[in-house]
N, C-alpha and C positions, 0 to 999 in steps of 0.2 A: 451379148450386150456390148454396146460401144460407148466410150467416154472420151471426152476431149478436155485437156487442161494445158495451160502454157508450160507449167513445170510439174513434173511428177517426182515424188520422193519415195524411194523404196526403203522401208525401215523406219521405226518410230522410237529408236533409242536416242541417246544424246546427240549423235551426229545428224540423224535424220530430222529430229525436231528442231535443231539449230538451223539446219539447212532450209527446212520448210518455213521457219519463222522469218528468216532473212530474205527468202524468195518472196514471201507474202508482202514484206515491207517494200519490195521492188515494184509494186503496183502491177502484178500479174496474177492470174488464177493458179492456185496451188492445190494439189491433192497429195495425200500421204497414204501409202499402201503398206499394211503391216500384217504379219502373221498373227499378231497378238493385239490385245487392247494396249495402247501405248504405254501406260504406266506399269505394265508387266514386262516391259522390255528388259534386256539383260544389263543395261546400264545400271539398273537398280541394285545389282549385286556388287557394284564397286563401293567399297567401304571407306578406305583410308583417307582420301582427300584429292585435291587438285592443286598441283604445284605451280606457284607463281612467286616471283621475287618481289614480294610486297615490302619486306623488311619490317614487318610489324612487331616481331619479337627480337630479331637480331639483324644486324646489317646484312643486306643482300643486294645483288645486282643482276640484271638480265644476262650480262656477260658470263657470270658464274654459272647460271642455269644453262646457258647455251653450251658452255664447256662440259658440264656434267652430262648433258644429253649426248654430246658427241663422243665423249670418253665412254660413257655407259653403253653406247651402241658399238663399241669397239672400232670406232673410226669408219664404219660403213654408213653412218648417218650422213645424209646430204646436208652440208653445213648452211646452205641458203635456207632450207626448210627449218633447221634448228634456230637460226637467227630470227626469222619471221615469227616462229612459235614463241621463243623466249620473250620477245618484245610484246606480241599481241596478247599473250595470255594474261598479262597484268591488267589490261583494260577489260578483257573478257570476264575476269573474276569480279571486278567491280560492277560490271554490267549485270552479272547474275545476282549480285547483292541488291542492285537497284530494282531488279525484277521481283525481288521478294524472297530469294533463297535464304533460309535461316541458318547462316553460318554460326558455328560456335564462336564465342567472343573472348577477348582478353579482358582483364579487369578494367581497362580503359575504354572498352567498348569497340575496339577494332576487331577485324576478322582474325580469329585465332589461327596460329600456325604451329606445326610440330615437325620433328625430324622424320626423314624417310630415307630408305636405302638409296645410296649413290648420290644423294644431294649434299653438296659441300659448299663451304665458303672459301674465298680466296684461292680458287682453282685447285681444290683438293686437299686443303690443309686440315680441315676438320668438318664434322657434320654441321648442318645448318637447319634451322626451322623454316621450311619453305612450303609445307603441305597445308593448304587451307581446307578446313574440314567442318562437317556438320555431324558432330559425334563420330560414330562409325557407320553413318548412313548417307554419305555424301552423294553417291550416285542416285540413290532413291530421291533425294531432295532435288537434284538437278532435273530428273525426269518429271517430277510433279510441277516444278516451276516452269519448265519449257512447254509442257503440255498445256498448262493454263494460258501461257502467252499465245500459243497457237490457236486455242479456242477463241481468244480475244481477237486475234488477227484474221479469223475467218477461214483458216485452213480446213479443207474437206478431208475426212478420214474414211478410208476403206479398211476396216478391221477384219481380221481373220480371212485375209486374201493371201494366197501363195503364188508368187511370180513363177511362171513356168517357162517363159521365153522372153528374150529381148529382140526387138525388131530393128535390125541394122541392115541398111542397104547402101552400097557405094560409099562406105565410110561415114554415113550419117545415121544417128539413132532416130527412129520414127516413133517409138513407143514401146509397149510391152503387152504380154498376155498374162493374165492371172486367173487362178482358180478360186472361186468363192466357196469356202468350207460349208456354209450353212445351206447352200442350194446345190452344190456340185456343178454349177455352171461356169463356163469359161467367159472371161470378159476381156475385151480388147481396149487398151488405153492408148490414145493418140496424143502426142505431146511434142512441143518444140524442144524441150530439154528434159532429161531424166537424170536424177541424182541417185546413185546407189549407196545405201548406208545401212546394210542389213546385217552387219556384224561378222563374226569369224566362223571357224569350223572345228572347234575344239572337241566335238563329239566323235571325231575319228579316233580318239584315245579312250582307253578303258577308264582311267581315273582322271577326271577333269572337273574344273570349277564351272564349266560352261553349261548353260541351260540346254534342255533337250532340243530347242529350236535352232541351235547354232550348228548348222550342217553345211555351211559354205555354198548355199544355193546360187547366189549371183556370181560368185567367183567361178563356179563350175560352168554356168551358162556363158559367161564371158570367154572362158577357156575353150568351150565347145565351138565358139565362133572362129577359132584359130588365132585369137588374141592372147597376149602374154599375161602370165602371172609373175610378179616380181618377188624375189628373195623368199620363196616358199620354204626353203630349208631352215629358216630361222623361226623356231617356235619356242615360246617361253613357258617354262614350268615354274609356276609360283612356288616358292619354297615351303609355304605353310598352308596346307589344306588339312582339314580334319582327317585323321588316319582312317583308311579304308573307304571313306565317303567322298573325298575330294572337295568338300564344301570349303569355300574360301575362308581363310583366317587372315584378316587384314594385316598388311605390313605395318599399319599404325600400331599394332600390338607391340612391335619392336621399337617403333618410334617413341612410344610412351615408356619404354624401358624394359620390355620383355626380353628374356635371355633364352637362347637355345642351349639345351643340355643333352648330353648323351647318357648311356646307361649308368655311368659312374658319377653323374652329376657335373661333369666337367663343362665349362663354357668353351666349347671347342672352336668357336669362330675366332677366338684369339690366335689360333694357330694358322688360320687361312687368310684372315684380313686384319692384321695387328692394329691398324690405325682406326678403322671405323667398325670393326668387329661384326656384330649382328646386323649392322646397317649397310653392309656391302650390297652391291647390285644383285638382283634376283638370280641371275645365272650362276654367279659365284656361290651364293648361299645354297642353291639347289644342289650343285655338284658337291659341295662340302657335306651336306646332309647325306647324300647317296654314298659318298666315300666312307663316312662314319658307319653307315649301315653295312656296306660291303665288307668293312674290316672288323665286323662283329661287335660294334658298339651301339647297336640299335636297341630300342625298347619295345615292349609289348610281347604278346604271345609268339608272334612270328619274327620278332626282332627286326621289323621293317619300318620303323618310325623313330623319331627322336621327340623330346619333350620341349614345349615352350613353357617357361616359368614366369608367372606373374605374381607369385605369392609374396614377393617383397614389396609390391606396390600397394598403396592405400586402397581400401575397398571403394572409396568414392571415385577414384580414377578408373578402376576396373568396371564398376557398374555405371559410371557416368559417361566417360569418354569412349568406352569399349562395350557399350550395352548390347549391341547386336550379337557380337561374337561370344559374349558371356552367355547370352540366352541360347545360342546354337550349341555351345559346349554342354550346357546343362540339359538341353532337350535331347540331343542326338547321342551324346557319350555318357550322360549321367555324371558328369564331372563339373566341379565348381572351380573356375579359375582363381577365385579368391583364396582357396586353400589347396587346390590340386594342381599337379603338373598335367598339362594337356598334351596328348600324343598327336603329332602332326607328321605329314610326309608331303613331298612335292606333288603338285597336281597340275596337269596341262591347263594352261590359263589364257595365253594370248598369242595371236599370229602377228609377227612383225611384218610379214609379207602380205601380198594381196594384189589387187588391181592397180597397176602403176598410174600415177597422176602427176600433173605439174602442180605448182604452188596454189593454183586456183581450183584444183580438183578435177580439171579436164583429163579424161582418160587417155592414156598413151597406147598407141597401136604397135609400137616397136621400141627398140633401144636407141633410136636416132632422133627422137623428137616428134615422130608422127602421132596424130591424135584421131580420136573418134569424135566427129562433130556432134555437139549436142548431148554428149554423155559425160557425166561427172561422177565422182565417187569420193567418199569421206569416211572417216572413222576406221575401225578395225578392218572393214571390207577393203579399204584402200591402202596403197603403199606410196605415200609421198616421200617415204624413207626418212621420216623424222626419227624413227627408232633404230634404224640400222640393224645391227645383229643382236641387239638386246634392248628392250624398253625399260626405262626407269619407272618405278612406281610413281603414281600421280600423273605421269605424262599421258596416260590414255584418256582420262577425262579432259585434260587440257587439249589434246589432239581433237577430240570430238567437237568442242566448242569453237576452237580456233579455225580448224579446216572445214568443219561443217558450215560455219558462218561464211568463210571465203567461197565455198562451193555454192551456197545459196545466193550470194550476191552475184557471182559470175554467171550462174544459170539464168537468173532473172534478167540480167543485162543482155545476155544473148537472146533470150526469148522476146525481149522488146524490139530487137533489131531484125528478126527474121519472120517469115511466114511459116505456117505449118508445113512439114514435109509431106510429100506424097505417101499415101498409106496403101498397103495391099488390101484387097477385098477381105472381109472377115474370115471367110473359109480358108483363104491362103495364109493369112496371118496366124491362124490357130492350128494349121495342119500338123506341125511338129508336136504341139501339146496334145492334140487329139490322138495322134498315133501313139504317143507315150502312154496315155491313160488306157487306150484300147488294148495295148499289149499287156499292161499290168492287170487289167480286169478280165480279159478274154483269152489270155495265152493258155497254152496247154502244158507249160513247164511245171515242175514239182518243187522247184527250189523255194526255200523259206527266207524271206528278207531278214528276219530277226537273227537267224543262224549266221547268215553272211555278215551282218553287222557286228555280231559278237566276235567272229573270227578277225574281222578287220580291226576292231578296237584293241583286241588282245595282241595281235601281231604288230600293230603300230607302236603300242606301248613297249613291247619287247625289243623291236628292231630299229625304231627311229625315235627313241626316247631321249633321255638326258645324256647318256653316253652312247656313242655310235661307232660303228666300224664298217669297213667296206663289205665284209663277208655277210653280215646281218642285213645290211641295206640292199645288197644284190639279191639276197633271198627274198626280201620284202617286195622288190620289184616283181619277182615271179609270183609271189602270193597274190599281189594286187591283180595281176593279169588273170590268174585263175579265178579270183573272186568276181572280176568284171565279166568273165565268160559265164560264170554261174548266174550272175545277176540277170543275164538275158533270159534265163529260165524262171524268173520269179513271177508268180501269179498270186494275186490276193484272193483270199477266200470270201471276203465280204463284197458283194456286187453292188451294194447300195451307193447312192450318189451323195446324199446329205450326211455331213459330219463323218466321213469315212476316214478315220485316223489311220487305219491300216494302209490305205491307198497313199496317203500323204507320206507316211514313214517309208514306204517302198520307193516313192519318188525321191525322197531325201537321201536314201541310201545311194542312189546313183550319183547324186551331187557329192556325197562324202567320198566315194571311190575316186572321182575325178581329182578332188583336192589332195587325197592321199597319194595318188599317182604323181601329180606335179611336185608335191613336197618330197617324196622319196627320191625321184629322179634328180631333183635339184641338190638334195643332200648328198647323194652318192657321187655326184659330179664334183662337188666342192672339196678338194683334197687339202684341207687345212682345218684348224680349229679357230673359231672366231665367235665371240659372244655366246649365244645359246646353242650354237652348232659345235659340239665338242667331239672330236674323233680320236679314238684310242690308237688308230694307226697313222694319223697325221696330227701330232700333238701341238704343233706350233702354229701361230698366226703367220701367214705368208703374204706380206703386203706387195711383194714384187709381182706375184702371179694372180693374187686373188683380191686385191683392193678394187673390186668391181661388183656391180649388182648382177644377179642371175635373172634371166628372163626365160621362163618356161612356156613353150608353145605346144599345143596339141597337134600332132601330125595328122592332118585331115586326109592324107593319102595312105596312111598305114595305121591300122588299129593298134591301140595300146602302146603307141610310140610317142616319146616326148622329144621335142627339139629344143636344145639349150642355146640361148643367145646371151648377150651381155649388154649392160648399160654403164657408162662411167659414173663414178661417185663425184658429187659436187664437193670438192675439197676446200672451197672457200665460201664464206658467207658474203654479205654485202659490205660489212665493215670489219669483220673479224675472221680469222682462220686459225685452226689448231692442227698442227702437224701430228700425224700418227706416232704415238709413243707406246711403250709397254704399259699395260693396264695394271697398275699396282694400287692396292688400297690398304 
């Protein structure tokens, strides 16, 4: 089946819906392709808020937000992106309010704001209330609001479609191929512009806050074309996931006054970040928790967690402002945060790296400014390098709306100026996708996708987790090569075409292996510690040799080989610049 639209958006989370909305406002035809019904997208799991220097509770300025973003990213953040973001997010939040997003309110009726990790006033002197929130369901409210606006704007949705290939010829994107879950049919989509906004790849880890759908599909497809993935070594572990489960416990729980305690009840973050304590950036808090556990001060049967303490807070704060996480703790752990300490542990949460883009979301083909014409990316899928080596809490939702909007505007403008690109015949366009499905359905191999996936997730957690070293990562490179070889022998047992979840999961495993390959090679190559990349054998940040972005390319001439290139960091914004300094909190 063949479809044609001026602009195609892949992904219906916050970035995809924002991009689709602004493309539709540009007087072009727009379709949005999603694995899920849009309001089930993973943006709905974001709880704590969206950061913007509104100054509704305390004095705040965009310059302070920009500084915190650059410092939080351990100075690998591109400062032009940080400046654009810190300015644009203010208008974007008010725009969401005008669309109908039900933000929590101050007594005066303004958008309520609370403290969040790494966000400070006066360039780091003290914590500041910057996170705009809707109780602890901010992401959910953004999804609902943007989906309603897209329905109003006339965006066409293709739900439960899985993209299997991007069609790129002579440096221009022509469209894509997607698999329809309900029929088992392949569809070819012809477009003037394509925007990729399908989220991250957290399912490569055993313990993760990410939904089952976050398997890095479009990152892998882009990488398979010989195009680069940027800064894949930087993966954030959120400090607070429900113990054993990985379900996200919002940072807002600490913004409202929650305290991390070890087995003796000590507020241990006072030792690691004396100024802002529990509100330090996520990478610092995660490492602090793991250090407490390693040194024998963990809690629980296996001593592999610490506690979050809310018992000193009023019941109305816990059940009002933190309603969702209170319900999750009661449901899944049988614990009541009003009177119980809740065990938490770090959980794989967010990819700082991804498909490299410029400030308008246009995808980059190399580290020297080359681009892929007609192809854009936004959100966690992309790497405009707003987050550098470590993302601050609340900046993900801000990233979605700011750069999703910019990508949508740019794609629509481009689509109005060009004709449709030449398109291969349907059989040629779908050949790679047909071959993949035929191998998985009809192969003679005996390998099991679930077994390979389990080995991948466990080994990535052990070897490329919060603390890293060269020996373990080198071993992981070999493990991934072995798993990729075994993947070639995977055959699904279910031959059916309609709603074949086994087939989809087998395909997704291939995508996950690619993302793990690029991530591990990039991490092994970077011989320093910076942000979320913490090496036990190279413990210091090295600005002389490593103040640069990694660009990982798949070697199309040699199987299972990664070529590493680099891209310079933008060390100046348009009006402000912050010199790299030691990151002290």
